[in-house]
Structures are given as C-alpha cells and as structure tokens.
C-alpha positions in Angstrom: 0.0 0.0 0.0 1.2 3.5 -0.7 2.2 5.6 2.2 -0.3 8.3 2.9 -0.1 11.6 4.6 -1.3 11.5 8.2 -4.2 13.8 8.9 -4.3 14.4 12.6 -8.1 14.7 13.0 -8.9 11.6 11.1 -9.9 8.5 13.1 -8.3 5.2 12.3 -11.6 4.0 10.8 -11.8 7.0 8.5 -8.2 6.6 7.6 -9.0 3.0 6.5 -11.9 4.3 4.4 -9.6 6.8 2.7 -7.0 4.0 2.1 -9.6 1.7 0.5 -10.9 4.5 -1.7 -7.4 5.4 -2.8 -6.5 1.7 -3.5 -9.6 1.3 -5.7 -8.8 4.4 -7.7 -5.3 3.1 -8.3 -6.9 -0.2 -9.4 -9.2 1.6 -11.8 -6.4 3.8 -13.2 -4.1 0.8 -13.8 -6.5 -0.6 -16.4 -6.4 1.5 -19.6 -10.0 0.6 -20.5 -11.0 2.8 -17.6 -9.3 5.8 -19.1 -10.2 8.4 -21.7 -7.5 9.3 -24.3 -6.7 12.3 -22.1 -6.0 10.0 -19.2 -9.2 10.8 -17.2 -11.5 8.1 -15.8 -14.3 7.1 -18.1 -17.9 7.6 -17.0 -18.1 3.8 -16.3 -15.0 3.9 -14.1 -16.3 6.9 -12.2 -19.6 5.0 -11.7 -17.7 2.0 -10.4 -15.7 4.2 -8.0 -18.9 5.9 -6.7 -20.5 2.5 -6.1 -17.5 1.1 -4.3 -17.2 4.3 -2.2 -20.9 3.9 -1.3 -20.2 0.3 -0.2 -17.2 1.3 1.9 -19.0 4.1 3.6 -22.2 2.1 4.2 -20.2 -0.8 5.8 -18.3 1.7 7.9 -21.5 3.4 9.1 -23.3 0.1 9.9 -20.5 -1.8 11.6 -18.0 0.9 12.5 -15.4 -0.9 10.3 -14.9 -0.6 6.5 -14.9 -3.8 4.5 -11.6 -5.6 4.1 -12.2 -7.2 0.7 -9.3 -7.1 -1.7 -9.6 -4.5 -4.4 -9.0 -6.9 -7.2 -11.9 -9.1 -6.1 -14.2 -6.1 -6.1 -13.1 -4.8 -9.5 -13.5 -8.3 -11.0 -17.2 -8.3 -10.2 -18.1 -5.6 -12.8 
C-alpha cells in the first residue's frame, strides 16, 4: 500500500476508508480501458468508484469498520 499523509483529526476507521478508496482508484487507473484518451477516468469507471465508495461508507457506518475485501476481487465483479 502506498504511504499516505497522516491527517491528525482523522480517526483510524476514517483513515482506513480513505486508504480503501485510494486503492480502488489506483486499481481503476491501472486498467487503460477505464481511461479516456486524455487520461481521465471514463464515466463507467467513475460510476464503479462511486458504487465502491458507497459500499465502503455504508459498511463503515453500519459496523464501524470498513470492508476488508481485496480491491482486485471487487473490481473483477463488474
């Protein structure tokens, strides 16, 4: 995992949510089919990211812990 800047007011659970979101964005950007010719995420990739972020936040809000699924397993579903 990439090292991240530490934000002092961020709880450990929120830090994990941010890490999972960042990992999923990296996963999406590694696949050129998710990129426009200009290097931006396609609409489908943005939709996948929003859906994954909704899942992460919902799991965190309901259990107090974000999900621990591997990013590759999540990306392979779509």
